[in-house]
C-alpha positions in Angstrom: -32.9 5.0 16.6 -30.0 6.8 15.1 -28.3 5.2 12.1 -24.7 4.0 12.2 -22.1 6.6 11.3 -20.7 6.2 7.8 -17.2 4.9 7.6 -14.6 7.3 6.3 -13.2 6.8 2.9 -10.4 4.2 3.1 -7.1 3.8 1.2 -5.5 0.4 1.5 -1.8 0.7 0.6 1.1 -1.6 0.3 4.8 -0.7 0.4 5.8 -3.5 -1.9 3.6 -2.5 -4.9 4.8 -0.3 -7.8 1.1 0.4 -8.7 0.5 1.7 -5.2 3.6 3.9 -5.6 2.2 5.3 -8.8 -1.3 5.8 -7.4 0.0 7.8 -4.4 2.0 9.9 -6.8 -1.0 10.5 -9.0 -3.1 11.5 -6.0 -0.4 13.9 -4.7 -0.2 15.5 -8.2 -3.9 15.6 -9.1 -5.9 15.4 -5.9 -3.8 16.4 -2.9 -6.8 17.7 -1.1 -8.0 14.1 -0.7 -5.0 12.7 1.1 -5.9 14.1 4.6 -9.5 12.9 4.1 -8.6 9.3 3.7 -8.2 6.7 6.4 -4.9 5.0 5.5 -4.8 1.2 6.1 -1.8 -1.0 5.5 -2.0 -4.3 3.5 0.9 -6.7 3.3 1.7 -10.4 3.1 1.9 -11.6 6.7 4.8 -13.6 7.9 4.4 -16.9 9.8 3.7 -15.2 13.1 1.1 -12.7 11.7 -0.5 -15.4 9.6 -1.0 -17.6 12.7 -2.4 -14.8 14.8 -4.7 -13.8 11.9 -6.0 -17.3 11.6 -6.6 -17.5 15.3 -8.7 -14.3 15.0 -10.8 -15.8 12.3 -9.2 -14.1 9.3 -7.2 -15.1 6.3 -5.1 -13.4 3.7 -5.9 -13.6 0.0 -3.0 -15.6 -1.4 -3.1 -16.4 -5.1 0.0 -17.5 -6.9 1.1 -15.3 -9.7 1.8 -16.9 -13.1 5.2 -16.4 -14.8 3.4 -14.9 -17.8 1.7 -12.3 -15.6 5.1 -11.5 -13.9 6.5 -10.7 -17.4 3.5 -8.6 -18.2 3.8 -6.6 -15.0 7.5 -6.0 -15.6 6.7 -4.4 -19.0 3.6 -2.6 -17.7 5.4 -1.0 -14.8 8.2 0.2 -17.2 5.6 1.8 -19.4 3.8 3.5 -16.5 7.0 4.8 -15.0 8.1 6.2 -18.4 4.7 8.0 -18.7 5.3 9.6 -15.3 9.0 10.5 -16.1 10.3 8.2 -13.4 13.5 6.1 -13.6 12.6 3.1 -11.5 15.1 0.7 -9.9 14.1 -2.9 -9.5 14.4 -4.0 -5.9 15.6 -7.5 -5.1 13.3 -9.2 -2.6 15.4 -12.3 -1.9 14.0 -12.9 1.5 10.6 -11.1 1.6 9.6 -10.0 5.0 7.1 -7.2 5.0 6.4 -6.8 8.8 9.3 -4.4 9.5 8.2 -1.8 7.0 4.4 -2.1 7.6 4.5 -2.4 11.4 6.6 0.7 11.3 3.7 2.5 9.7 1.8 2.2 13.0 4.6 4.0 14.8 4.7 6.6 12.1 0.9 7.1 12.2 1.0 7.5 16.0 3.6 10.3 15.5 1.5 12.0 12.8 4.1 10.9 10.2 2.2 8.1 8.4 2.0 9.8 5.0 5.7 10.8 5.3 6.7 7.2 6.0 4.7 5.8 3.1 6.2 8.4 0.8 9.8 7.8 2.0 9.5 4.0 1.9 8.1 4.2 -1.7 10.9 6.4 -2.9 13.5 4.2 -1.2 12.1 1.1 -2.8 11.3 2.3 -6.3 13.7 5.1 -6.9 16.7 4.1 -4.8 16.6 0.3 -4.9 16.6 0.0 -1.1 15.6 -3.2 0.6 12.4 -2.7 2.7 12.7 -6.3 3.9 15.9 -5.4 5.8 15.1 -4.2 9.3 18.3 -2.2 9.5 17.3 -0.3 6.3 13.8 0.3 7.6 15.2 1.7 10.9 17.5 4.0 8.9 14.8 5.3 6.6 12.4 5.7 9.5 14.9 7.8 11.4 15.0 10.1 8.4 11.4 11.0 8.8 11.7 11.6 12.5 10.9 8.2 14.1 12.9 6.5 16.9 15.2 4.0 15.2 15.3 1.8 18.3 11.6 1.5 18.5 11.4 0.7 14.8 14.1 -1.9 15.1 12.1 -3.6 17.9 8.7 -3.3 16.0 8.4 -7.0 15.0 9.0 -8.1 18.6 6.4 -5.7 20.0 3.3 -7.7 21.0 1.2 -4.5 20.8 2.3 -3.7 17.3 1.7 -7.3 16.3 -1.8 -7.1 17.6 -2.5 -3.9 15.7 -1.1 -5.6 12.6 -3.5 -8.5 13.0 -6.4 -6.1 13.4 -5.3 -4.3 10.2 -5.2 -7.6 8.3 -8.6 -8.5 9.7 -9.9 -5.2 8.1 -8.4 -6.4 4.8 -10.3 -9.6 5.2 -13.6 -8.0 6.3 -13.5 -5.3 3.6 -12.9 -7.9 0.9 -9.6 -6.3 -0.2 -7.6 -8.4 -2.6 -5.0 -6.1 -4.0 -3.7 -2.5 -4.0 -4.2 0.3 -4.4 -7.8 -0.3 -3.1 -10.1 2.6 -2.2 -13.5 2.5 -0.5 -15.9 5.5 -0.5 -19.2 4.7 1.2 -20.1 1.3 -0.1 -18.3 1.7 -3.4 -14.8 -0.1 -3.8 -12.3 1.1 -6.4 -9.4 -1.2 -7.2 -6.3 -0.3 -9.1 -4.3 2.5 -10.5 -6.8 3.0 -13.3 -9.5 3.8 -10.8 -7.8 6.7 -9.0 -9.5 9.3 -11.1 -12.9 7.6 -10.7 -12.4 7.4 -6.9 -11.5 11.1 -6.7 -14.5 12.0 -8.8 -16.8 10.1 -6.4 -16.3 12.9 -3.9 -17.8 15.5 -6.3 -21.0 13.4 -6.4 -21.4 13.5 -2.6 -20.9 17.1 -1.6 -19.2 20.3 -2.7 -16.9 20.0 -5.7 -13.3 19.7 -4.8 -10.5 21.6 -6.6 -9.2 19.7 -9.6 -12.2 17.4 -9.9 -14.5 18.5 -12.7 -18.1 17.6 -12.2 -19.0 14.3 -13.8 -15.4 13.4 -14.6 -14.9 9.7 -14.4 -12.2 10.7 -13.3 14.6 -10.0 -17.9 16.9 -9.6 -15.0 14.4 -7.5 -13.2 11.7 -10.2 -13.3 13.7 -12.6 -11.1 14.1 -9.8 -8.5 10.5 -8.8 -8.4 9.2 -12.4 -8.4 11.6 -13.8 -5.8 10.2 -15.5 -2.8 6.5 -16.1 -2.0 4.3 -13.9 -4.1 0.6 -13.1 -4.4 -1.4 -12.3 -7.4 -2.0 -8.7 -6.4 -1.3 -7.1 -9.8 -3.3 -6.5 -13.0 -3.0 -4.3 -16.0 -3.1 -0.8 -14.8 -4.4 -2.1 -11.5 -2.6 -3.3 -8.4 0.5 -5.1 -7.5 
């Protein structure tokens, strides 16, 4: 009896997280050859409709309230990490967090072969331009810039098919035990956080031909209110996820 095919390496990403934004930038800089080998999977805080559908499907989202002390730490940590990368971040204001518009749009982008472009454009918009990814009009405008149909994007949250795909994606989050981003899985090994990007990349050298740029054996307070506004989850740690 033939064994089950191995799952492809997975990258759980989130358009809210500064750590995810940094991790993707680090991969593009240091290990661009990996990006097309990964199965990209979205991770986001579901709205009431998605949460209800997820519960009906037998899944749940890992909510954990973030402490005020941790919010202060993340604010300082992100500033340090941005400075290390030569980035001048803007701090977005999530006054009415609603992550479905941006993340359901990713399915449309992926269908069009523009998934990576959408994640990159949304990340730049949020962290370098201060755009509001919780505003459907902003999402439609940004999506049109990468070649998506603005009308389809504007209707994404009302599309039952996209809602169903979103629930399946959130079930994958549940089944894979993902609790924060960036989160990578290679084989049976999980790698959580910005400080695990090099180790994740190095894991490919242990399983086949060495990849370019991965040496063998290499392991590899105004703003606070804006970042912490609305319901939040404890998806951040020092050098890790957010």
